[in-house]
mmCIF file of the C-alpha atoms, coordinates in Angstrom:
data_MODEL
# 
_entry.id   MODEL 
# 
loop_
_atom_site.group_PDB 
_atom_site.id 
_atom_site.type_symbol 
_atom_site.label_atom_id 
_atom_site.label_alt_id 
_atom_site.label_comp_id 
_atom_site.label_asym_id 
_atom_site.label_entity_id 
_atom_site.label_seq_id 
_atom_site.pdbx_PDB_ins_code 
_atom_site.Cartn_x 
_atom_site.Cartn_y 
_atom_site.Cartn_z 
_atom_site.occupancy 
_atom_site.B_iso_or_equiv 
_atom_site.pdbx_formal_charge 
_atom_site.auth_seq_id 
_atom_site.auth_comp_id 
_atom_site.auth_asym_id 
_atom_site.auth_atom_id 
_atom_site.pdbx_PDB_model_num 
ATOM 1   C CA . MET A 1 1   ? 8.564   17.515  42.913  1.00 0.00 ? 1   MET A CA 1 
ATOM 2   C CA . THR A 1 2   ? 5.801   19.915  44.529  1.00 0.00 ? 2   THR A CA 1 
ATOM 3   C CA . PRO A 1 3   ? 1.900   18.821  43.533  1.00 0.00 ? 3   PRO A CA 1 
ATOM 4   C CA . SER A 1 4   ? 1.622   22.526  42.018  1.00 0.00 ? 4   SER A CA 1 
ATOM 5   C CA . ILE A 1 5   ? 4.295   21.394  39.160  1.00 0.00 ? 5   ILE A CA 1 
ATOM 6   C CA . ALA A 1 6   ? 3.180   17.833  38.874  1.00 0.00 ? 6   ALA A CA 1 
ATOM 7   C CA . THR A 1 7   ? -0.321  18.553  38.672  1.00 0.00 ? 7   THR A CA 1 
ATOM 8   C CA . ALA A 1 8   ? 0.839   20.952  35.641  1.00 0.00 ? 8   ALA A CA 1 
ATOM 9   C CA . ASN A 1 9   ? 3.046   18.189  33.727  1.00 0.00 ? 9   ASN A CA 1 
ATOM 10  C CA . LEU A 1 10  ? -0.055  16.039  33.762  1.00 0.00 ? 10  LEU A CA 1 
ATOM 11  C CA . ARG A 1 11  ? -1.985  18.117  32.408  1.00 0.00 ? 11  ARG A CA 1 
ATOM 12  C CA . LEU A 1 12  ? 0.720   19.478  29.853  1.00 0.00 ? 12  LEU A CA 1 
ATOM 13  C CA . PHE A 1 13  ? 1.443   15.757  29.341  1.00 0.00 ? 13  PHE A CA 1 
ATOM 14  C CA . LYS A 1 14  ? -2.841  14.902  28.601  1.00 0.00 ? 14  LYS A CA 1 
ATOM 15  C CA . THR A 1 15  ? -2.548  17.863  26.181  1.00 0.00 ? 15  THR A CA 1 
ATOM 16  C CA . LEU A 1 16  ? -0.410  16.071  23.977  1.00 0.00 ? 16  LEU A CA 1 
ATOM 17  C CA . VAL A 1 17  ? -1.400  12.872  24.035  1.00 0.00 ? 17  VAL A CA 1 
ATOM 18  C CA . SER A 1 18  ? -4.789  14.267  23.040  1.00 0.00 ? 18  SER A CA 1 
ATOM 19  C CA . PHE A 1 19  ? -2.659  16.819  20.434  1.00 0.00 ? 19  PHE A CA 1 
ATOM 20  C CA . PHE A 1 20  ? -0.939  13.066  18.991  1.00 0.00 ? 20  PHE A CA 1 
ATOM 21  C CA . ILE A 1 21  ? -4.372  11.241  18.985  1.00 0.00 ? 21  ILE A CA 1 
ATOM 22  C CA . ILE A 1 22  ? -6.110  14.113  16.941  1.00 0.00 ? 22  ILE A CA 1 
ATOM 23  C CA . GLY A 1 23  ? -3.908  14.802  14.661  1.00 0.00 ? 23  GLY A CA 1 
ATOM 24  C CA . SER A 1 24  ? -2.770  11.330  13.379  1.00 0.00 ? 24  SER A CA 1 
ATOM 25  C CA . VAL A 1 25  ? -7.152  11.491  12.915  1.00 0.00 ? 25  VAL A CA 1 
ATOM 26  C CA . VAL A 1 26  ? -7.136  13.994  10.556  1.00 0.00 ? 26  VAL A CA 1 
ATOM 27  C CA . ALA A 1 27  ? -3.878  13.351  8.762   1.00 0.00 ? 27  ALA A CA 1 
ATOM 28  C CA . TYR A 1 28  ? -4.925  10.321  7.554   1.00 0.00 ? 28  TYR A CA 1 
ATOM 29  C CA . ALA A 1 29  ? -8.382  10.766  7.002   1.00 0.00 ? 29  ALA A CA 1 
ATOM 30  C CA . SER A 1 30  ? -7.200  12.042  3.209   1.00 0.00 ? 30  SER A CA 1 
ATOM 31  C CA . ASP A 1 31  ? -5.771  8.516   2.457   1.00 0.00 ? 31  ASP A CA 1 
ATOM 32  C CA . SER A 1 32  ? -7.779  5.601   1.143   1.00 0.00 ? 32  SER A CA 1 
ATOM 33  C CA . GLY A 1 33  ? -7.574  3.088   -1.424  1.00 0.00 ? 33  GLY A CA 1 
ATOM 34  C CA . GLY A 1 34  ? -9.505  0.210   -2.322  1.00 0.00 ? 34  GLY A CA 1 
ATOM 35  C CA . LEU A 1 35  ? -9.689  -3.221  -4.771  1.00 0.00 ? 35  LEU A CA 1 
ATOM 36  C CA . ALA A 1 36  ? -12.128 -5.201  -6.749  1.00 0.00 ? 36  ALA A CA 1 
ATOM 37  C CA . ALA A 1 37  ? -12.633 -7.590  -9.068  1.00 0.00 ? 37  ALA A CA 1 
ATOM 38  C CA . GLU A 1 38  ? -15.499 -10.040 -10.127 1.00 0.00 ? 38  GLU A CA 1 
ATOM 39  C CA . SER A 1 39  ? -13.975 -12.882 -9.931  1.00 0.00 ? 39  SER A CA 1 
ATOM 40  C CA . LEU A 1 40  ? -10.640 -14.365 -8.247  1.00 0.00 ? 40  LEU A CA 1 
ATOM 41  C CA . VAL A 1 41  ? -9.325  -18.059 -7.835  1.00 0.00 ? 41  VAL A CA 1 
ATOM 42  C CA . ILE A 1 42  ? -6.494  -18.447 -5.287  1.00 0.00 ? 42  ILE A CA 1 
ATOM 43  C CA . SER A 1 43  ? -4.698  -21.786 -5.179  1.00 0.00 ? 43  SER A CA 1 
ATOM 44  C CA . PRO A 1 44  ? -3.990  -22.902 -2.715  1.00 0.00 ? 44  PRO A CA 1 
ATOM 45  C CA . CYS A 1 45  ? -6.215  -20.748 0.158   1.00 0.00 ? 45  CYS A CA 1 
ATOM 46  C CA . LYS A 1 46  ? -6.423  -22.617 3.435   1.00 0.00 ? 46  LYS A CA 1 
ATOM 47  C CA . GLY A 1 47  ? -4.770  -26.309 3.071   1.00 0.00 ? 47  GLY A CA 1 
ATOM 48  C CA . ASP A 1 48  ? -4.531  -27.851 0.019   1.00 0.00 ? 48  ASP A CA 1 
ATOM 49  C CA . GLN A 1 49  ? -7.464  -26.436 -1.707  1.00 0.00 ? 49  GLN A CA 1 
ATOM 50  C CA . ALA A 1 50  ? -8.554  -23.600 -4.216  1.00 0.00 ? 50  ALA A CA 1 
ATOM 51  C CA . THR A 1 51  ? -10.795 -21.256 -3.437  1.00 0.00 ? 51  THR A CA 1 
ATOM 52  C CA . GLU A 1 52  ? -13.027 -19.269 -6.040  1.00 0.00 ? 52  GLU A CA 1 
ATOM 53  C CA . PHE A 1 53  ? -14.544 -15.933 -5.311  1.00 0.00 ? 53  PHE A CA 1 
ATOM 54  C CA . SER A 1 54  ? -17.324 -13.968 -7.235  1.00 0.00 ? 54  SER A CA 1 
ATOM 55  C CA . ALA A 1 55  ? -17.165 -10.507 -6.453  1.00 0.00 ? 55  ALA A CA 1 
ATOM 56  C CA . PHE A 1 56  ? -14.254 -9.876  -4.593  1.00 0.00 ? 56  PHE A CA 1 
ATOM 57  C CA . SER A 1 57  ? -13.465 -6.530  -2.864  1.00 0.00 ? 57  SER A CA 1 
ATOM 58  C CA . MET A 1 58  ? -10.949 -5.274  -0.651  1.00 0.00 ? 58  MET A CA 1 
ATOM 59  C CA . GLU A 1 59  ? -10.832 -2.043  1.158   1.00 0.00 ? 59  GLU A CA 1 
ATOM 60  C CA . PHE A 1 60  ? -7.494  0.448   2.553   1.00 0.00 ? 60  PHE A CA 1 
ATOM 61  C CA . ASP A 1 61  ? -7.204  2.121   5.659   1.00 0.00 ? 61  ASP A CA 1 
ATOM 62  C CA . ARG A 1 62  ? -3.302  2.116   5.622   1.00 0.00 ? 62  ARG A CA 1 
ATOM 63  C CA . LEU A 1 63  ? -1.178  3.425   3.125   1.00 0.00 ? 63  LEU A CA 1 
ATOM 64  C CA . ALA A 1 64  ? 2.361   4.058   3.174   1.00 0.00 ? 64  ALA A CA 1 
ATOM 65  C CA . TRP A 1 65  ? 4.526   5.560   0.615   1.00 0.00 ? 65  TRP A CA 1 
ATOM 66  C CA . ILE A 1 66  ? 7.931   3.534   1.136   1.00 0.00 ? 66  ILE A CA 1 
ATOM 67  C CA . SER A 1 67  ? 11.257  5.635   -0.218  1.00 0.00 ? 67  SER A CA 1 
ATOM 68  C CA . LEU A 1 68  ? 13.986  3.405   -0.796  1.00 0.00 ? 68  LEU A CA 1 
ATOM 69  C CA . ASN A 1 69  ? 16.034  5.422   -2.672  1.00 0.00 ? 69  ASN A CA 1 
ATOM 70  C CA . GLU A 1 70  ? 15.461  8.826   -5.320  1.00 0.00 ? 70  GLU A CA 1 
ATOM 71  C CA . THR A 1 71  ? 14.991  6.678   -7.970  1.00 0.00 ? 71  THR A CA 1 
ATOM 72  C CA . VAL A 1 72  ? 12.562  3.146   -6.091  1.00 0.00 ? 72  VAL A CA 1 
ATOM 73  C CA . ALA A 1 73  ? 9.356   3.483   -3.781  1.00 0.00 ? 73  ALA A CA 1 
ATOM 74  C CA . THR A 1 74  ? 6.586   1.178   -3.071  1.00 0.00 ? 74  THR A CA 1 
ATOM 75  C CA . LEU A 1 75  ? 2.947   2.586   -2.643  1.00 0.00 ? 75  LEU A CA 1 
ATOM 76  C CA . GLU A 1 76  ? 1.781   -0.338  0.047   1.00 0.00 ? 76  GLU A CA 1 
ATOM 77  C CA . LEU A 1 77  ? -2.161  -0.633  0.677   1.00 0.00 ? 77  LEU A CA 1 
ATOM 78  C CA . ARG A 1 78  ? -3.306  -3.054  3.245   1.00 0.00 ? 78  ARG A CA 1 
ATOM 79  C CA . LYS A 1 79  ? -5.906  -2.585  6.165   1.00 0.00 ? 79  LYS A CA 1 
ATOM 80  C CA . GLY A 1 80  ? -5.546  -2.422  9.761   1.00 0.00 ? 80  GLY A CA 1 
ATOM 81  C CA . HIS A 1 81  ? -2.316  -2.932  12.119  1.00 0.00 ? 81  HIS A CA 1 
ATOM 82  C CA . LYS A 1 82  ? -1.092  -6.384  11.787  1.00 0.00 ? 82  LYS A CA 1 
ATOM 83  C CA . ALA A 1 83  ? 2.010   -7.435  10.308  1.00 0.00 ? 83  ALA A CA 1 
ATOM 84  C CA . PRO A 1 84  ? 2.234   -7.634  6.040   1.00 0.00 ? 84  PRO A CA 1 
ATOM 85  C CA . THR A 1 85  ? 2.760   -11.485 6.809   1.00 0.00 ? 85  THR A CA 1 
ATOM 86  C CA . GLU A 1 86  ? -0.837  -11.743 8.245   1.00 0.00 ? 86  GLU A CA 1 
ATOM 87  C CA . SER A 1 87  ? -2.335  -9.075  6.444   1.00 0.00 ? 87  SER A CA 1 
ATOM 88  C CA . ASP A 1 88  ? -3.825  -8.978  2.712   1.00 0.00 ? 88  ASP A CA 1 
ATOM 89  C CA . PHE A 1 89  ? -2.063  -6.177  0.690   1.00 0.00 ? 89  PHE A CA 1 
ATOM 90  C CA . VAL A 1 90  ? -1.422  -4.726  -2.412  1.00 0.00 ? 90  VAL A CA 1 
ATOM 91  C CA . ALA A 1 91  ? 2.248   -3.534  -3.765  1.00 0.00 ? 91  ALA A CA 1 
ATOM 92  C CA . LEU A 1 92  ? 2.123   -0.787  -6.197  1.00 0.00 ? 92  LEU A CA 1 
ATOM 93  C CA . GLN A 1 93  ? 6.424   -0.358  -7.101  1.00 0.00 ? 93  GLN A CA 1 
ATOM 94  C CA . PHE A 1 94  ? 7.883   2.391   -9.307  1.00 0.00 ? 94  PHE A CA 1 
ATOM 95  C CA . THR A 1 95  ? 11.216  1.387   -10.387 1.00 0.00 ? 95  THR A CA 1 
ATOM 96  C CA . ASP A 1 96  ? 11.869  5.256   -12.139 1.00 0.00 ? 96  ASP A CA 1 
ATOM 97  C CA . LEU A 1 97  ? 10.117  7.314   -10.409 1.00 0.00 ? 97  LEU A CA 1 
ATOM 98  C CA . ASP A 1 98  ? 11.521  10.665  -12.735 1.00 0.00 ? 98  ASP A CA 1 
ATOM 99  C CA . ASP A 1 99  ? 9.984   8.151   -16.133 1.00 0.00 ? 99  ASP A CA 1 
ATOM 100 C CA . THR A 1 100 ? 7.225   7.610   -14.703 1.00 0.00 ? 100 THR A CA 1 
ATOM 101 C CA . LYS A 1 101 ? 5.889   11.644  -14.233 1.00 0.00 ? 101 LYS A CA 1 
ATOM 102 C CA . ASN A 1 102 ? 7.623   12.330  -17.387 1.00 0.00 ? 102 ASN A CA 1 
ATOM 103 C CA . ARG A 1 103 ? 6.015   10.496  -19.394 1.00 0.00 ? 103 ARG A CA 1 
ATOM 104 C CA . TRP A 1 104 ? 2.274   10.354  -17.109 1.00 0.00 ? 104 TRP A CA 1 
ATOM 105 C CA . GLN A 1 105 ? 3.039   14.752  -17.387 1.00 0.00 ? 105 GLN A CA 1 
ATOM 106 C CA . ALA A 1 106 ? 3.530   14.021  -21.383 1.00 0.00 ? 106 ALA A CA 1 
ATOM 107 C CA . GLY A 1 107 ? -0.243  12.034  -21.609 1.00 0.00 ? 107 GLY A CA 1 
ATOM 108 C CA . GLU A 1 108 ? 1.775   8.584   -22.342 1.00 0.00 ? 108 GLU A CA 1 
ATOM 109 C CA . LYS A 1 109 ? 0.697   5.228   -21.630 1.00 0.00 ? 109 LYS A CA 1 
ATOM 110 C CA . LEU A 1 110 ? 1.439   4.021   -18.134 1.00 0.00 ? 110 LEU A CA 1 
ATOM 111 C CA . ALA A 1 111 ? 1.555   0.080   -18.390 1.00 0.00 ? 111 ALA A CA 1 
ATOM 112 C CA . ILE A 1 112 ? 2.187   -2.154  -16.058 1.00 0.00 ? 112 ILE A CA 1 
ATOM 113 C CA . ASP A 1 113 ? 5.020   -3.608  -17.051 1.00 0.00 ? 113 ASP A CA 1 
ATOM 114 C CA . ASN A 1 114 ? 6.821   -5.298  -14.237 1.00 0.00 ? 114 ASN A CA 1 
ATOM 115 C CA . ASP A 1 115 ? 9.296   -3.438  -15.401 1.00 0.00 ? 115 ASP A CA 1 
ATOM 116 C CA . LYS A 1 116 ? 9.205   0.432   -14.548 1.00 0.00 ? 116 LYS A CA 1 
ATOM 117 C CA . ILE A 1 117 ? 5.646   -0.245  -12.690 1.00 0.00 ? 117 ILE A CA 1 
ATOM 118 C CA . ARG A 1 118 ? 4.737   -3.444  -11.033 1.00 0.00 ? 118 ARG A CA 1 
ATOM 119 C CA . VAL A 1 119 ? 1.479   -4.757  -8.799  1.00 0.00 ? 119 VAL A CA 1 
ATOM 120 C CA . SER A 1 120 ? 1.482   -7.550  -6.444  1.00 0.00 ? 120 SER A CA 1 
ATOM 121 C CA . VAL A 1 121 ? -1.138  -8.427  -4.550  1.00 0.00 ? 121 VAL A CA 1 
ATOM 122 C CA . SER A 1 122 ? -0.695  -10.440 -1.242  1.00 0.00 ? 122 SER A CA 1 
ATOM 123 C CA . PHE A 1 123 ? -3.463  -12.387 0.612   1.00 0.00 ? 123 PHE A CA 1 
ATOM 124 C CA . ASN A 1 124 ? -2.488  -13.673 3.494   1.00 0.00 ? 124 ASN A CA 1 
ATOM 125 C CA . GLN A 1 125 ? -5.501  -13.160 5.523   1.00 0.00 ? 125 GLN A CA 1 
ATOM 126 C CA . THR A 1 126 ? -7.970  -14.357 3.134   1.00 0.00 ? 126 THR A CA 1 
ATOM 127 C CA . CYS A 1 127 ? -5.540  -17.242 2.063   1.00 0.00 ? 127 CYS A CA 1 
ATOM 128 C CA . PRO A 1 128 ? -3.319  -17.906 4.992   1.00 0.00 ? 128 PRO A CA 1 
ATOM 129 C CA . ASP A 1 129 ? -1.892  -20.846 2.867   1.00 0.00 ? 129 ASP A CA 1 
ATOM 130 C CA . GLN A 1 130 ? -0.949  -18.974 -0.279  1.00 0.00 ? 130 GLN A CA 1 
ATOM 131 C CA . VAL A 1 131 ? 1.859   -19.583 -1.744  1.00 0.00 ? 131 VAL A CA 1 
ATOM 132 C CA . GLN A 1 132 ? 3.125   -16.474 -3.327  1.00 0.00 ? 132 GLN A CA 1 
ATOM 133 C CA . PRO A 1 133 ? 1.604   -13.446 -4.238  1.00 0.00 ? 133 PRO A CA 1 
ATOM 134 C CA . LEU A 1 134 ? -0.149  -12.862 -7.735  1.00 0.00 ? 134 LEU A CA 1 
ATOM 135 C CA . ILE A 1 135 ? 1.660   -10.407 -9.872  1.00 0.00 ? 135 ILE A CA 1 
ATOM 136 C CA . ALA A 1 136 ? -0.620  -7.669  -12.010 1.00 0.00 ? 136 ALA A CA 1 
ATOM 137 C CA . HIS A 1 137 ? -0.307  -8.051  -15.853 1.00 0.00 ? 137 HIS A CA 1 
ATOM 138 C CA . GLU A 1 138 ? -1.588  -6.555  -19.011 1.00 0.00 ? 138 GLU A CA 1 
ATOM 139 C CA . GLY A 1 139 ? -2.683  -3.990  -17.100 1.00 0.00 ? 139 GLY A CA 1 
ATOM 140 C CA . GLU A 1 140 ? -2.251  0.270   -17.301 1.00 0.00 ? 140 GLU A CA 1 
ATOM 141 C CA . LEU A 1 141 ? -2.110  2.741   -14.677 1.00 0.00 ? 141 LEU A CA 1 
ATOM 142 C CA . PHE A 1 142 ? -3.979  5.995   -14.543 1.00 0.00 ? 142 PHE A CA 1 
ATOM 143 C CA . LEU A 1 143 ? -2.763  8.934   -12.696 1.00 0.00 ? 143 LEU A CA 1 
ATOM 144 C CA . ASP A 1 144 ? -4.604  11.768  -11.201 1.00 0.00 ? 144 ASP A CA 1 
ATOM 145 C CA . SER A 1 145 ? -1.411  13.117  -9.080  1.00 0.00 ? 145 SER A CA 1 
ATOM 146 C CA . PHE A 1 146 ? 2.600   11.903  -8.619  1.00 0.00 ? 146 PHE A CA 1 
ATOM 147 C CA . ASP A 1 147 ? 3.926   14.491  -6.569  1.00 0.00 ? 147 ASP A CA 1 
ATOM 148 C CA . VAL A 1 148 ? 6.203   12.135  -4.657  1.00 0.00 ? 148 VAL A CA 1 
ATOM 149 C CA . ARG A 1 149 ? 7.823   15.177  -2.674  1.00 0.00 ? 149 ARG A CA 1 
ATOM 150 C CA . ASP A 1 150 ? 7.083   15.648  1.065   1.00 0.00 ? 150 ASP A CA 1 
ATOM 151 C CA . GLY A 1 151 ? 3.364   16.813  1.766   1.00 0.00 ? 151 GLY A CA 1 
ATOM 152 C CA . GLY A 1 152 ? 2.833   14.973  -2.025  1.00 0.00 ? 152 GLY A CA 1 
ATOM 153 C CA . GLU A 1 153 ? -0.048  13.784  -3.202  1.00 0.00 ? 153 GLU A CA 1 
ATOM 154 C CA . VAL A 1 154 ? -0.247  10.399  -5.024  1.00 0.00 ? 154 VAL A CA 1 
ATOM 155 C CA . ALA A 1 155 ? -3.415  9.547   -6.416  1.00 0.00 ? 155 ALA A CA 1 
ATOM 156 C CA . GLY A 1 156 ? -5.429  7.451   -9.349  1.00 0.00 ? 156 GLY A CA 1 
ATOM 157 C CA . ASN A 1 157 ? -6.290  4.023   -10.072 1.00 0.00 ? 157 ASN A CA 1 
ATOM 158 C CA . ALA A 1 158 ? -5.093  1.081   -12.154 1.00 0.00 ? 158 ALA A CA 1 
ATOM 159 C CA . LEU A 1 159 ? -6.753  -1.796  -14.397 1.00 0.00 ? 159 LEU A CA 1 
ATOM 160 C CA . PHE A 1 160 ? -5.057  -5.302  -14.839 1.00 0.00 ? 160 PHE A CA 1 
ATOM 161 C CA . TYR A 1 161 ? -5.745  -9.214  -14.637 1.00 0.00 ? 161 TYR A CA 1 
ATOM 162 C CA . LEU A 1 162 ? -3.706  -11.647 -11.826 1.00 0.00 ? 162 LEU A CA 1 
ATOM 163 C CA . LYS A 1 163 ? -1.768  -13.943 -13.271 1.00 0.00 ? 163 LYS A CA 1 
ATOM 164 C CA . ASP A 1 164 ? -0.044  -17.108 -11.086 1.00 0.00 ? 164 ASP A CA 1 
ATOM 165 C CA . LEU A 1 165 ? 3.751   -17.206 -11.667 1.00 0.00 ? 165 LEU A CA 1 
ATOM 166 C CA . ARG A 1 166 ? 4.089   -20.741 -10.988 1.00 0.00 ? 166 ARG A CA 1 
ATOM 167 C CA . THR A 1 167 ? 1.251   -21.889 -13.703 1.00 0.00 ? 167 THR A CA 1 
ATOM 168 C CA . ASN A 1 168 ? 1.679   -18.889 -15.894 1.00 0.00 ? 168 ASN A CA 1 
ATOM 169 C CA . GLU A 1 169 ? -2.145  -18.583 -15.975 1.00 0.00 ? 169 GLU A CA 1 
ATOM 170 C CA . ASN A 1 170 ? -4.754  -16.085 -15.811 1.00 0.00 ? 170 ASN A CA 1 
ATOM 171 C CA . VAL A 1 171 ? -6.929  -16.072 -12.432 1.00 0.00 ? 171 VAL A CA 1 
ATOM 172 C CA . SER A 1 172 ? -8.825  -13.040 -12.285 1.00 0.00 ? 172 SER A CA 1 
ATOM 173 C CA . SER A 1 173 ? -11.550 -11.194 -14.245 1.00 0.00 ? 173 SER A CA 1 
ATOM 174 C CA . GLU A 1 174 ? -10.739 -7.392  -14.465 1.00 0.00 ? 174 GLU A CA 1 
ATOM 175 C CA . VAL A 1 175 ? -9.015  -5.876  -11.419 1.00 0.00 ? 175 VAL A CA 1 
ATOM 176 C CA . ARG A 1 176 ? -9.398  -2.303  -10.255 1.00 0.00 ? 176 ARG A CA 1 
ATOM 177 C CA . LEU A 1 177 ? -7.379  -0.657  -7.589  1.00 0.00 ? 177 LEU A CA 1 
ATOM 178 C CA . GLU A 1 178 ? -7.904  2.540   -6.369  1.00 0.00 ? 178 GLU A CA 1 
ATOM 179 C CA . PHE A 1 179 ? -5.513  4.603   -4.241  1.00 0.00 ? 179 PHE A CA 1 
ATOM 180 C CA . SER A 1 180 ? -5.135  7.938   -2.761  1.00 0.00 ? 180 SER A CA 1 
ATOM 181 C CA . VAL A 1 181 ? -2.210  9.142   -0.071  1.00 0.00 ? 181 VAL A CA 1 
ATOM 182 C CA . VAL A 1 182 ? -0.403  12.175  0.802   1.00 0.00 ? 182 VAL A CA 1 
ATOM 183 C CA . LEU A 1 183 ? 3.393   11.226  1.314   1.00 0.00 ? 183 LEU A CA 1 
ATOM 184 C CA . LYS A 1 184 ? 3.817   12.001  5.295   1.00 0.00 ? 184 LYS A CA 1 
ATOM 185 C CA . ARG A 1 185 ? 7.443   11.632  6.503   1.00 0.00 ? 185 ARG A CA 1 
ATOM 186 C CA . GLY A 1 186 ? 8.131   10.193  10.165  1.00 0.00 ? 186 GLY A CA 1 
ATOM 187 C CA . SER A 1 187 ? 6.485   9.977   13.595  1.00 0.00 ? 187 SER A CA 1 
ATOM 188 C CA . PRO A 1 188 ? 3.131   10.079  14.442  1.00 0.00 ? 188 PRO A CA 1 
ATOM 189 C CA . HIS A 1 189 ? 2.330   9.700   10.544  1.00 0.00 ? 189 HIS A CA 1 
ATOM 190 C CA . GLU A 1 190 ? 4.400   5.887   10.043  1.00 0.00 ? 190 GLU A CA 1 
ATOM 191 C CA . PHE A 1 191 ? 1.370   4.525   11.133  1.00 0.00 ? 191 PHE A CA 1 
ATOM 192 C CA . PHE A 1 192 ? 1.866   0.647   11.525  1.00 0.00 ? 192 PHE A CA 1 
ATOM 193 C CA . SER A 1 193 ? 5.022   -1.006  12.021  1.00 0.00 ? 193 SER A CA 1 
ATOM 194 C CA . ARG A 1 194 ? 6.598   -3.894  9.388   1.00 0.00 ? 194 ARG A CA 1 
ATOM 195 C CA . THR A 1 195 ? 8.440   -6.476  10.471  1.00 0.00 ? 195 THR A CA 1 
ATOM 196 C CA . LEU A 1 196 ? 12.171  -5.874  8.707   1.00 0.00 ? 196 LEU A CA 1 
ATOM 197 C CA . THR A 1 197 ? 13.896  -9.092  7.562   1.00 0.00 ? 197 THR A CA 1 
ATOM 198 C CA . ALA A 1 198 ? 16.558  -10.215 5.285   1.00 0.00 ? 198 ALA A CA 1 
ATOM 199 C CA . THR A 1 199 ? 14.048  -11.321 3.382   1.00 0.00 ? 199 THR A CA 1 
ATOM 200 C CA . ASN A 1 200 ? 11.408  -8.410  2.555   1.00 0.00 ? 200 ASN A CA 1 
ATOM 201 C CA . ILE A 1 201 ? 10.717  -7.506  -0.693  1.00 0.00 ? 201 ILE A CA 1 
ATOM 202 C CA . PHE A 1 202 ? 10.385  -3.706  -0.029  1.00 0.00 ? 202 PHE A CA 1 
ATOM 203 C CA . GLU A 1 203 ? 12.908  -2.585  2.522   1.00 0.00 ? 203 GLU A CA 1 
ATOM 204 C CA . HIS A 1 204 ? 12.085  0.181   4.940   1.00 0.00 ? 204 HIS A CA 1 
ATOM 205 C CA . SER A 1 205 ? 13.624  3.543   4.459   1.00 0.00 ? 205 SER A CA 1 
ATOM 206 C CA . GLU A 1 206 ? 13.544  6.945   6.641   1.00 0.00 ? 206 GLU A CA 1 
ATOM 207 C CA . GLY A 1 207 ? 9.634   8.468   5.011   1.00 0.00 ? 207 GLY A CA 1 
ATOM 208 C CA . ALA A 1 208 ? 8.678   9.750   1.760   1.00 0.00 ? 208 ALA A CA 1 
ATOM 209 C CA . ARG A 1 209 ? 11.481  11.367  -0.179  1.00 0.00 ? 209 ARG A CA 1 
# 
């Protein structure tokens, strides 16, 4: 390869890398989410001890729409690039996308019923010895947008309480979850990787439906 060709190829490579980085930043700028509660108790949190939090909050900058099939999908919200086993994250799962969309368009109440709409919160970073996720109950989902096509937006908020399924007891004040994500498919939009095992609650798919 002559020096001039090598130089040209190097410039092209740098251009492509710059485009990838800039495109990634711009593409994710609109995605955001957060969770807040005035009080929360997680047991165990570190070691065998329970920890009580006041004015607890989390902000998310890594949102992924994980489509399992034509009916079921999960919005996963977390912060940073660590694996889910090392991260605090929220999983908002829909087990019947068409039913949720039809009820939303009809102005019907969208209850978080752990049937067609489910929410779980894992505190793997804050409380590394947490045994299992906390589950939302007595909650309602409020959607501003629910376009699950490629390029569509899923946005809204939810109000609920968190329950420890081992004791069936409420462990939080009212929790507010907010989210806004534009659905994207494939690289570079798959901006965090997930450790894939047979025991994953939510399996990986090729991208948004």
